[in-house]
C-alpha positions as CSV (number, residue, x, y, z in Angstrom):
1,X,4.1,-67.0,1.5
2,X,7.2,-68.1,-0.3
3,X,10.5,-67.1,1.2
4,X,12.6,-64.3,-0.3
5,X,15.8,-66.2,0.3
6,X,16.8,-69.9,0.0
7,X,19.7,-71.6,1.7
8,X,21.8,-73.9,-0.4
9,X,25.2,-75.6,0.1
10,X,28.1,-74.2,-1.9
11,X,31.7,-75.1,-2.4
12,X,33.8,-72.0,-2.2
13,X,37.2,-72.2,-3.9
14,X,39.7,-69.3,-3.4
15,X,43.4,-68.7,-3.1
16,X,43.1,-69.3,0.7
17,X,41.5,-72.7,0.4
18,X,38.6,-74.9,-0.5
19,X,35.6,-75.3,1.8
20,X,31.9,-76.0,1.9
21,X,29.3,-73.7,3.5
22,X,25.7,-72.7,3.2
23,X,24.9,-69.8,0.9
24,X,21.8,-67.5,0.7
25,X,20.2,-67.2,-2.7
26,X,17.5,-64.8,-3.8
27,X,14.3,-66.8,-4.3
28,X,12.7,-66.8,-7.7
29,X,9.2,-68.3,-8.2
30,X,6.5,-67.9,-10.9
31,X,3.5,-65.6,-10.3
32,X,0.5,-66.1,-12.5
33,X,-1.6,-63.0,-12.7
34,X,-5.3,-63.4,-13.5
35,X,-7.9,-60.7,-14.2
36,X,-11.5,-61.8,-13.5
37,X,-10.4,-65.4,-13.4
38,X,-8.7,-65.2,-16.8
39,X,-4.9,-65.8,-17.0
40,X,-3.1,-62.6,-18.1
41,X,0.6,-63.1,-17.5
42,X,3.2,-65.2,-15.7
43,X,6.3,-63.5,-14.4
44,X,9.2,-64.8,-12.5
45,X,9.6,-62.8,-9.3
46,X,10.8,-62.7,-5.8
47,X,7.9,-63.6,-3.5
48,X,6.5,-60.8,-1.4
49,X,4.5,-57.6,-2.1
50,X,2.6,-59.5,-4.8
51,X,-0.5,-57.4,-4.6
52,X,1.6,-54.3,-5.1
53,X,3.3,-56.0,-8.1
54,X,-0.1,-56.8,-9.6
55,X,-1.4,-53.2,-9.2
56,X,1.8,-51.8,-10.6
57,X,1.7,-54.2,-13.5
58,X,-1.9,-53.3,-14.4
59,X,-1.1,-49.6,-14.1
60,X,1.9,-49.8,-16.4
61,X,-0.1,-51.8,-18.9
62,X,-2.9,-49.2,-19.0
63,X,-5.5,-51.5,-17.5
64,X,-6.1,-49.4,-14.3
65,X,-5.5,-45.8,-13.4
66,X,-5.9,-46.0,-9.6
67,X,-6.9,-48.1,-6.7
68,X,-10.6,-47.5,-7.3
69,X,-10.3,-49.5,-10.5
70,X,-9.7,-52.7,-8.5
71,X,-12.4,-54.2,-6.3
72,X,-10.4,-57.1,-4.8
73,X,-7.1,-59.0,-5.1
74,X,-6.9,-62.6,-3.8
75,X,-4.7,-65.6,-4.0
76,X,-6.1,-68.7,-5.8
77,X,-5.5,-72.4,-4.9
78,X,-2.2,-72.9,-6.6
79,X,-0.7,-76.0,-4.9
80,X,2.6,-77.8,-4.9
81,X,3.2,-81.6,-5.2
82,X,2.3,-82.0,-1.5
83,X,-1.0,-80.1,-1.7
84,X,0.3,-76.9,0.0
85,X,-0.8,-73.5,-1.3
86,X,2.1,-71.9,-3.1
87,X,0.6,-68.4,-3.2
88,X,1.8,-68.1,-6.8
89,X,-1.6,-67.4,-8.4
90,X,-3.2,-64.0,-7.9
91,X,-6.6,-63.0,-9.3
92,X,-7.6,-59.4,-9.6
93,X,-11.3,-58.4,-9.9
94,X,-11.7,-55.1,-11.6
95,X,-14.3,-52.6,-10.3
96,X,-17.7,-52.3,-12.1
97,X,-17.3,-50.4,-15.3
98,X,-13.6,-50.9,-15.7
99,X,-13.0,-52.7,-19.1
100,X,-10.9,-55.9,-19.1
101,X,-7.4,-55.8,-20.5
102,X,-7.1,-55.4,-24.2
103,X,-5.9,-58.5,-26.0
104,X,-2.6,-56.7,-26.8
105,X,-1.7,-56.8,-23.1
106,X,-1.8,-60.6,-23.0
107,X,1.5,-62.4,-22.8
108,X,1.7,-65.4,-25.2
109,X,4.5,-67.0,-23.2
110,X,6.2,-66.7,-19.8
111,X,8.1,-63.5,-19.1
112,X,11.4,-63.9,-17.3
113,X,12.7,-62.0,-14.4
114,X,14.9,-59.9,-16.8
115,X,12.3,-59.1,-19.5
116,X,9.0,-57.4,-18.9
117,X,7.9,-56.8,-22.5
118,X,8.9,-59.9,-24.2
119,X,6.0,-62.1,-25.1
120,X,3.6,-59.3,-26.0
121,X,0.9,-60.7,-28.1
122,X,0.9,-57.6,-30.2
123,X,4.0,-55.5,-30.7
124,X,1.9,-52.4,-31.2
125,X,0.9,-52.7,-27.5
126,X,4.5,-52.2,-26.3
127,X,4.3,-48.5,-26.8
128,X,1.5,-47.5,-24.5
129,X,-0.2,-44.1,-24.0
130,X,-0.3,-42.8,-20.5
131,X,-3.3,-41.3,-18.8
132,X,-1.0,-39.0,-16.8
133,X,1.4,-36.9,-18.8
134,X,4.9,-37.0,-17.2
135,X,5.7,-33.8,-19.1
136,X,3.5,-31.9,-16.8
137,X,5.3,-33.1,-13.6
138,X,6.9,-30.1,-11.9
139,X,9.3,-32.3,-10.0
140,X,12.9,-31.0,-9.6
141,X,15.8,-32.2,-7.6
142,X,19.3,-30.8,-6.8
143,X,22.2,-32.7,-8.3
144,X,23.9,-33.1,-4.9
145,X,20.7,-34.6,-3.4
146,X,20.4,-37.0,-6.3
147,X,24.0,-38.1,-6.1
148,X,23.6,-39.4,-2.6
149,X,20.5,-41.6,-3.3
150,X,22.2,-44.7,-4.6
151,X,24.1,-45.1,-1.3
152,X,20.9,-44.6,0.7
153,X,19.1,-47.1,-1.6
154,X,21.9,-49.7,-0.9
155,X,21.5,-49.4,2.8
156,X,17.8,-50.4,2.4
157,X,18.4,-53.4,0.2
158,X,18.3,-55.9,3.0
159,X,17.9,-59.0,0.8
160,X,20.6,-57.8,-1.6
161,X,23.0,-57.5,1.3
162,X,22.6,-61.2,2.1
163,X,22.3,-62.6,-1.5
164,X,23.9,-60.1,-3.9
165,X,21.2,-61.1,-6.4
166,X,18.4,-58.5,-6.4
167,X,17.5,-55.4,-8.2
168,X,15.9,-52.5,-6.4
169,X,13.6,-49.6,-7.2
170,X,12.5,-46.6,-5.1
171,X,10.3,-43.6,-5.2
172,X,11.9,-40.5,-3.8
173,X,10.9,-36.9,-3.0
174,X,12.6,-33.7,-4.2
175,X,14.4,-33.5,-0.8
176,X,15.9,-37.0,-1.2
177,X,13.6,-39.0,1.0
178,X,13.0,-42.6,-0.2
179,X,9.3,-43.1,0.6
180,X,9.3,-46.8,-0.6
181,X,11.9,-49.3,-1.6
182,X,11.3,-52.7,-3.2
183,X,13.6,-55.5,-4.2
184,X,13.1,-58.3,-6.8
185,X,15.1,-60.6,-9.1
186,X,13.5,-58.7,-12.0
187,X,14.0,-55.0,-12.7
188,X,10.5,-54.5,-14.0
189,X,9.0,-56.4,-11.0
190,X,10.8,-54.1,-8.5
191,X,9.4,-51.1,-10.4
192,X,5.9,-52.6,-10.6
193,X,6.0,-53.1,-6.8
194,X,6.8,-49.5,-6.0
195,X,4.2,-48.3,-8.5
196,X,1.7,-50.7,-7.0
197,X,2.5,-49.2,-3.6
198,X,1.8,-45.8,-5.0
199,X,-1.5,-47.0,-6.5
200,X,-2.7,-48.6,-3.2
201,X,-1.6,-45.4,-1.3
202,X,-3.7,-43.3,-3.6
203,X,-0.6,-41.5,-4.9
204,X,-1.1,-42.1,-8.6
205,X,-0.6,-40.0,-10.7
206,X,2.7,-39.4,-9.0
207,X,4.2,-36.2,-10.4
208,X,5.8,-35.4,-7.0
209,X,8.1,-38.5,-7.1
210,X,11.2,-39.4,-8.9
211,X,12.0,-43.1,-9.7
212,X,15.4,-44.6,-8.9
213,X,16.5,-48.0,-10.1
214,X,19.7,-49.9,-9.1
215,X,20.5,-51.1,-12.6
216,X,20.1,-49.9,-16.1
217,X,17.3,-47.8,-17.6
218,X,15.5,-49.8,-20.3
219,X,12.6,-48.8,-22.5
220,X,10.1,-50.7,-20.3
221,X,11.2,-48.9,-17.1
222,X,10.8,-45.5,-18.8
223,X,7.4,-46.6,-20.0
224,X,6.3,-47.7,-16.5
225,X,7.4,-44.3,-15.1
226,X,5.5,-42.5,-17.8
227,X,2.3,-44.6,-17.1
228,X,2.4,-43.3,-13.5
229,X,3.0,-39.7,-14.5
230,X,6.5,-39.7,-13.1
231,X,8.7,-37.1,-14.7
232,X,12.2,-38.2,-13.7
233,X,13.9,-41.6,-13.8
234,X,17.4,-42.0,-12.5
235,X,19.5,-45.2,-13.0
236,X,22.8,-46.3,-11.5
237,X,23.7,-47.9,-14.8
238,X,23.3,-47.1,-18.5
239,X,20.1,-46.3,-20.5
240,X,19.3,-47.9,-23.8
241,X,18.8,-45.8,-27.0
242,X,15.1,-46.5,-27.0
243,X,14.8,-45.5,-23.4
244,X,16.3,-42.1,-24.2
245,X,14.0,-41.7,-27.2
246,X,10.9,-42.6,-25.2
247,X,11.8,-40.3,-22.3
248,X,12.4,-37.4,-24.7
249,X,9.1,-38.1,-26.5
250,X,7.2,-38.0,-23.2
251,X,8.9,-34.9,-21.8
252,X,10.7,-36.9,-19.1
253,X,14.1,-36.4,-17.4
254,X,16.4,-39.4,-17.8
255,X,19.6,-39.8,-15.8
256,X,22.1,-42.6,-16.1
257,X,25.4,-43.6,-14.6
258,X,24.4,-42.1,-11.3
259,X,27.5,-42.9,-9.4
260,X,29.3,-40.9,-6.7
261,X,29.2,-37.2,-7.6
262,X,28.8,-37.7,-11.3
263,X,25.8,-38.6,-13.6
264,X,24.8,-38.4,-17.3
265,X,21.8,-36.3,-18.1
266,X,20.2,-37.5,-21.3
267,X,16.9,-35.6,-21.4
268,X,14.9,-33.1,-19.5
269,X,17.5,-30.7,-18.1
270,X,15.0,-28.5,-16.3
271,X,14.3,-31.0,-13.6
272,X,17.9,-31.3,-12.4
273,X,19.0,-28.3,-10.4
274,X,22.8,-27.8,-10.4
């Protein structure tokens, strides 16, 4: 399995001097996802939890609705220039009776670690319909509980602590417990990994969870939460206008600028208990 960090020499220049030292960088490698042997997408990600990433990706794209829709996930023989397996090609076999991905899901070029929806073969496929309505999620959390979560998340970002270069996502309960935390160079990959964890744990739909992200709240992250039936998304940074529109349309609670004891509540007041 590829490493999550890579050591590289760096020349550090500051007011106190000029010196050379090793530096830890967050690893970024391509992962090709195949379904039934057919290439579906290539995303740049931090190696690790790839099976979760694949399940979360297929859930958020509407291909699967739970773990029973996947029969097996296996690495293929992707090799480097020395013939070693890179573990960068993952093939998913869907269960009998599960239809293959619609052509609109296919990416017509590589997705980067910062963009999960660019490269859609059909723009109409960007706005997906969820099987699990987030509007029905009875999840609610106290504002004082929510305000403490970013600090808890930071303590569990082990790779970020050594590299400073990763996003994080977490699923949390109404009492503030972070049941799963995942890191990745891509915001959407980190979310796919926690959603994939929920799929494999048999916890999708997930109306009993809130989704916390370490960066901004984009359209695609709101969409991913909606596809899992999650009713509340909280972000440390700002949301986009389209993210707010999509959250409102799906009956979701969207919170941004979650910092210290303050936050901005954009939609879904009823899930935040003050």
